[in-house]
N, C-alpha and C positions, 0 to 999 in steps of 0.2 A: 414521851418526849425524847428519851434517849435514843430510841429506834430511829425517830424522824431525823435527829442530828447526825447519827451515824450513817444514814443512807445518803446524806447530801452528796459526798464525793461520788458514789455510785451513780446517782441521778445525773450528775454532771458528766460522767464518762459515757453514760448512754446517749446523752445529747451529742457529745463529740463523735461516738460511734456511728450515729446516723449520718453525720456529715462525711466521714472517712469511709463508710460502708460496712465494715466488720471489725469486731474486737481484734481479730488476728492482725489486721492492717494496722491498728492502733499500736499494738505491742511491737510490731516490726518497725514502725515509724519512731517510737519512743526509743527503742534499742539503737537504731541508727543514730538518732540524735545524740544519745548519751556517748557513744564512742566517738562520734564525729567532733563533739564539743571537747571531749577529753584531748584528743589528738591536736586539735586546733589550739587549745590552750597551752599545751606542752611546747608546740612549735612557736606560737605567737608571743608568749611571755618570754621565751628564751631569746627572741629577736629584739626585745626592747629592754629587758633587764639583764645587764652584764653578768650578774651573779648566777644566772641560770643557763648560760651558754654551754658550761661544761657539766651542769648537774640537772638535767631535766627530770631525774628521778624525784626531785623535790615536788615538782607539780604532779607527778605520777602518784606519789604517796598521798598527797592531798586529795587527788581524785578518788583513789581507793577508799580513803576515810570517808569522804563525801557520799559515795555511792553506798557504802555499808550503812551509814547513818540514814540515808534515804530509804533503804530497804526495811530498816528497823521501824520506820514510820508508816509502813504500808497499812496498818489498821488504825492509824491515828484519826481522831475525830475531825480534825481540821486538815484540809488538803492544801498543801503549800506549793504544789507544782505550778500553779497560776503565777506565782511570784518569781519564777525562773528568769523571765526577761528583765526584771528589775535588778536581780542580783548579777546577771551577765552584763548588763549596761554599766552598772556601778563598778564592777571589776575592770571593764575595759577603759572606763573613764579615769580611774586611778592610775593604771599603767600608762595611758597616753599623757596624762598630766605630770606624772613623776617617773619618766623613763630613766634608767641608769645606763649612761654610755660613756665612753672615753672622750674626753674633750680635745684630744690631740690625735694626730695620725703620724704614721711613719712605717719603716720596714722592720722594726724590731718586734720580738715576740712580747705580747702583753698578756698578763694574767691577773685578773682581778684588779686591773687599774694600777699595777705596780709602777708603771711609767705614766706621768701626767695625772690629771685630776679626773673625777667622775662628776656627772651631773646626777641629779635625783636626790632622794632621801637616803640617809644612812642605812646599811644592811640590817641593823638591829630593829629597825622599823619597817623597812620594805618587805623583808622576808616573811615575818609573822603576819602582816596584812595580806600578802599574797597567798600564803598558806590557808589562812582562815577564809579568805575570799574564794579561792578555788574550791575548798572543801564545801563552802556554803552553797555555791552554784551547783556542784555536783549532787549535793544532798537534795536540792530541790528537783533537779531532773530525775535523780535515782528514785525519789518517791514517786514521781509520775510512772516510771517504769514498774515499780513494785506494786502499785495499787492495780495496774492492768495485769501484771504477772499472776497475782493471786486469783484471778478469775478463771485460770485454766488449770488443767491436771498438771502436776509438776513436770513430767517428761515433755508434754506439749508446750509448756511455757518455756522450758529451756531450749527446746528447738527453735522456737520463734525468736527468742532472745538472741541465740547464737547467730541465726541467719541475719537478723537485723544489724547486729554488731559487726559482722563481717561485711555487710553491705556498706556500713559507715566507714569502715577502714579502707575499703577499696575505693570508695568515693573520694575520701580525703587524699589517698595516695595519688589518684589520678589528677586531682586538682593541683597537688604539689609538683607532680612531674610536668604538668603544663605550664608551670610557672605562674599559676593564678595568685593574684594578691589577696590579702585578708578580706577585701571587700566581697570577694566571691564566697569566701567561707561564711562571713557574716550573713550574706544573702540567703544561703542554704539554711542556716540556722533560724533566720527570721521567718522564712516561709514555713518551715516545719512548726515553729512555735505558734504561729497564727493558725494552722490547720488543726493543731491539737488542743487549742484553747477553747474554753466554753464561750457561749454567745456573749455573756455579760462581761466576761474578763477580757474578751477580745477588744472591746471598745477602748479600754484604757492601756492595753498592751501595745496597741499599734504606735502610739507616740513613742513609747519607751523604746521599742524595737527600731523605729526610725532614727532615734538619737544614736543607738548602738551602730547602725549601718552608716550613718554620717561620719561618726568618729573613725570607723575603719576605712571609709572612703577617702577621708582627708589624708589618712596615712598612705593609702594605696596610690594616690595621685601626685606624690612627691616626684618631681621630674628626675632627681638624681638617684632614685631608689628603684630597685627591681627585685624580683624574688626568683631564687633558683629552687631546685627540689630540696635544698639543704638550708639555705640562708636567706636573710635579708641582706641584699648588697647595696651599698651606697658608694658612689664615686665622688671624690673631692679633688679638684684641681689645685695643685700647688703653685706657689709663686715661681718656682723654677721651671714650670711647665710640665712636670711629672703629674701623673694622675694616681692618687691613693685609692685603694679599693678597701672598704671596710665591710666586714661580714658580721652581722649581729651586733653592730656597734663597735667592733674591735678592729684595729688596723691588721690587714691581712697580707696585701700585696701592693707593690708600687710599679706602675708602668712608666718607663723611662727609656731613652735610646740605649742600645747596647754599648755604644761607645762610652757613654757616661757611667754605666754600670762598671765597665771594665777599669775605668779610671778611679772611681771612688771606692770600689771593692775589689782589690787585686785578687782576691781569692777565686773570683769567677774565672779569671784567666789562668790561674794556677792549676785548675782542674786539667787543662789540656797541656800544660808543662809537665805534669806528672806522668803522662803517658809517654811511651817510647817514641811515638810519632803521632801526628795529627790523625785521630781515628777517622776511618771512612764512613762507618756506620754507627750511629749513636741512637740509643733508646733514652728518652727523658720521661721519667714518671713523676707526675706532679708538674705538668707543663704550664698550668695556670693561664695567664694572660699572654705567655709567649716570650718573656724576657730571657729565660734561660735557653730558649730555642734560638732567639736572635743572637745571643753570645756565641752559641755553637756555629752558627752560620758565619759569624764574623771570623771564627778561628779556621774556617775552611772545611768544615765537615761536608762530606758529599751527600749523605742521607740521613734524615732524622725521623724516627717514629716518636711523635709527641702524644703522651697519654695524659689526660686530664678527666677526673671523675665528675666534675660539676659542668654541665652544659652551658649554663649562663655565664660563668666565668670564662669559659673557652669562647663563647660568642663575643663577649666584651673584648677579649684579646684580638679576635678576628677584625673587629669594627674599629678599635682605638689604639691598638699598639702602634707607636710611630715607625717602627721598623717593618711592619706588616709581615712578620715571620711565617704566619700560617698560610699566607698566599705564595710563598716561595715554592717552586716546583720541586725543590729537594726534601720538603717536609710532607709527611703523611700524618694526619691527626686522627686520634682515636678518643672518643668520649667513653671511658671505661674505667673500672677499678684497676689499679696497677697490678695487683697480684693476679687478678682474673686474667689480664692480658698476658702475663708471663706464662700462665698455664695453658693458654690457647695458641699463642704464636709459635711458629716454627723457625722464625728468623734467629740468626746469631749476630752479635754486635761487638764491635771493637771497644765500645764504652757503654756502660749502663749507668745512668745517673738517677738516684732519687733526689729530686730537686725541691728542697724545702717543703716535703709533704707534711702539712700541719692543718688538721681540721679543727673546727670548733663544734663540730656535731658529733652526736652519738650515733652508733649503728641503729639503735632503736631506743624508744623511750624506756624499755625495760632493762636496758643494758647500761653498764659503765664503761664500755669499750668505745674508743674513738676509732675512726675509719683507718688511720695509720697503724693502729695496733696490729693489723694483719700484715703490714709491710715490714716491720721491724722485729721479725722473728727469724730463728735459724732456718725454718723451712722456706720463708720468702727469699732469704739470701741464698740458699742452695739452689732455688729455682732460677734466680738471677744468674748465678754462676753457670748453670747448664746452657744458658743462652749466650755465653761469652765465646768469642772466636779464640784460636790459639794466641796466646799473648795479649788477650783483651783484659780490660780493667773494669772494676766496679768502683763507683764513688757515691757518696751521700753527704749532703751538707744541709745545715739548718742553723737557727739560732738556739743556743742552749744556755740556760742560766745556772745549771748545776753541773759540776764536774763529774758526779756520779752517773749522769745520763750519757755523757760522752764516753765514759769508761764502759758502761754497759753495752752501748752499741759496738765499741772497739772489741769487747770480748766476744760479741756474737760473731763478728767478722773473723776473728782469730779462730774461733771454733769451726767456722766454715772453710777458711783457707789455710789453717794450719800454721799461721804466722801472724804477728802483730800487723795491723794496718798502718799506713802512712797517715799521720795526723797533722793537719795545719789548722791554726785558728787565729782569730783576730778579735779584739774587743775584750770587755771585762764584765759588765753587768749582763749583757746578753751576747755571749761569744758566738760569732759565725764560725762554725768548725766544719772542716772538710776531712772526711775519712775515706781513704782509698785503699783498695787491695786488689790482688790479681793472683790467679793460679801460678803464674810465673812472675813473682814480684820483683819490682825494683827494690833496692836497698830500703828497708823500712826506716824513714826519717820522721821525726816529730818535731815540728817547728811552730812557734807562735809569731805570727806576723806583727804582733803589738810589742815585740821585743821582750817577751817573758816566755821561757820555755817551760813546758809541763815536764 
């Protein structure tokens, strides 16, 4: 009796092997599925749950726990892999019913909903449910991998597992860089789960997978939303006519005419007042939707190299920025990382601006670094200095809620240029601060435009 019950999972695997062709193909497909689902959950939950935008390691740790538990169950009497579609559909339904997003938009930096209110359940409930849900889904999928894994010699099993995992990573990366929405990710997972299912399980799995795909499809077809390689992007038109751009549910940028930006935020014009004369050639890192580029054109700059890492955000700027700055013949656009561009270009500039570079995404799910972590280093500042003309200037501005961060950036500039930078700022809760420096500096002045001096 024990032998019969213990052999049931293997008999199921043999039935599936007959459909897929070979046990090797099954292990490749399962490993592909496991890594693909892990990456999709890291990216997708972060786009719908505010708390995870900065901490995708939370989902990564849950995935590791689940995979480990799944492998511990490789010899269990009852095969739970067949319930993976149910677990995945339930997790997706929970996130879609209780998303956590900012309920307001604007141009200020937002962290964990410090400005405005949030939708969804409180974090003490949302985060444990997500952690357990992700761990549970990955346990079910990991068990399917483990049961096939143990049918091979160890080295052969590891080789097939690594090949399948790499294929899953490559496939998800390609879909991400193509801007494919979650519907595409869900379709890939659904097809694999159907192919890997036993004949009896497949009958009840199909409706469950259909529900999962429909939920993802409804999200993917929202007309104001699109997907970049890094973010879920939403456009919201404001009563003033400006268009707010939200990434992963958080206000990120606002498109409005440069004239209005210069009127409401005088610091944008102050950038060019701080130079000895209107610069002829300017490099803007973090060009975004083109507002900073339009301001530079308004100031009479003759040539601008505009660098933006996110192709979708750049495309939105090309299509919808009211000033059409990227279409101006004086502007050359580059979709690239700012530091990479500095390392490759041979041009020199009268002014280099790091214009509000502020990502909500990590370099990788295994890292706690954000993309701009590579920009605000002494090495990056030195690279920028090497590309300045004689008498050229470097500037960076962003919203900062803590004085220590402004002081840290000022200290880096002082280290690179040998003297304190010029600092101007406005606002209180989220100060918009401008730091400027030059190898041949103007007298270092520190001024607060809100009538309080640092």
